[in-house]
C-alpha positions in Angstrom: 44.2 99.8 127.6 46.9 101.0 129.2 49.2 101.6 125.8 46.1 103.4 124.4 45.7 105.9 127.5 49.3 107.2 127.2 49.3 107.1 123.5 46.0 109.4 123.5 48.1 111.7 126.3 50.6 112.0 124.4 48.9 112.6 121.3 47.0 115.5 123.7 49.8 117.0 124.7 51.6 117.2 121.6 49.0 117.8 118.8 48.7 121.8 119.1 52.5 121.6 119.2 52.0 119.7 115.4 49.1 122.3 114.4 51.5 125.2 115.5 54.6 123.6 113.9 52.0 123.4 110.4 51.0 127.0 111.1 54.7 128.1 111.3 55.3 126.4 107.5 52.5 128.4 106.2 53.9 131.4 107.6 57.2 130.3 106.4 56.2 130.4 103.1 54.0 133.6 102.9 57.2 135.5 104.2 59.5 133.8 101.3 56.3 134.7 98.9 56.8 138.3 100.5 60.5 138.8 99.6 60.1 137.2 96.4 61.3 133.7 96.9 58.8 132.5 95.1 60.6 129.0 94.6 60.9 128.8 98.4 57.5 129.5 98.6 55.8 127.2 96.3 58.1 124.3 97.8 56.8 124.9 100.8 52.9 125.3 100.2 53.5 121.9 97.7 54.3 120.0 100.3 51.8 121.4 102.6 49.0 121.0 99.6 49.9 117.3 99.3 49.3 116.5 103.2 45.7 118.3 102.3 46.3 121.5 102.9 44.0 123.7 101.6 45.2 126.9 102.1 48.5 125.9 100.8 46.5 124.1 97.3 45.0 127.3 97.1 48.1 129.5 97.3 49.7 127.0 94.9 46.9 128.3 92.2 47.8 131.9 92.5 51.6 131.1 91.8 50.4 129.5 88.6 47.8 132.3 87.6 50.2 134.7 88.3 53.4 133.3 87.0 55.9 133.9 90.0 57.8 130.8 90.4 56.2 128.8 88.4 55.1 128.8 84.4 52.5 130.8 84.4 48.9 128.5 82.8 45.9 129.5 84.1 44.5 125.7 83.3 46.4 124.0 86.5 44.8 126.8 89.0 41.6 125.1 87.9 42.6 121.9 88.1 44.3 123.1 91.3 41.3 124.0 92.7 38.7 121.5 91.7 41.1 119.0 94.0 
């Protein structure tokens, strides 16, 4: 029981930092995209999308639609948006 309380306490205090770390990654990807570093933005968004981040998944679809840093493919965008 004591171990559960300690674990939950740690999770409670570290949880916001973990969420903030993801936001920083989304922010870093957006900065990379704006600077024309499409491959860097793709790598960050792909990693987050693989973890279930729907914002990153949407941004990947946009990259495929525009052909920025990846081969242009509107069909892939449709496949990504369904996941």
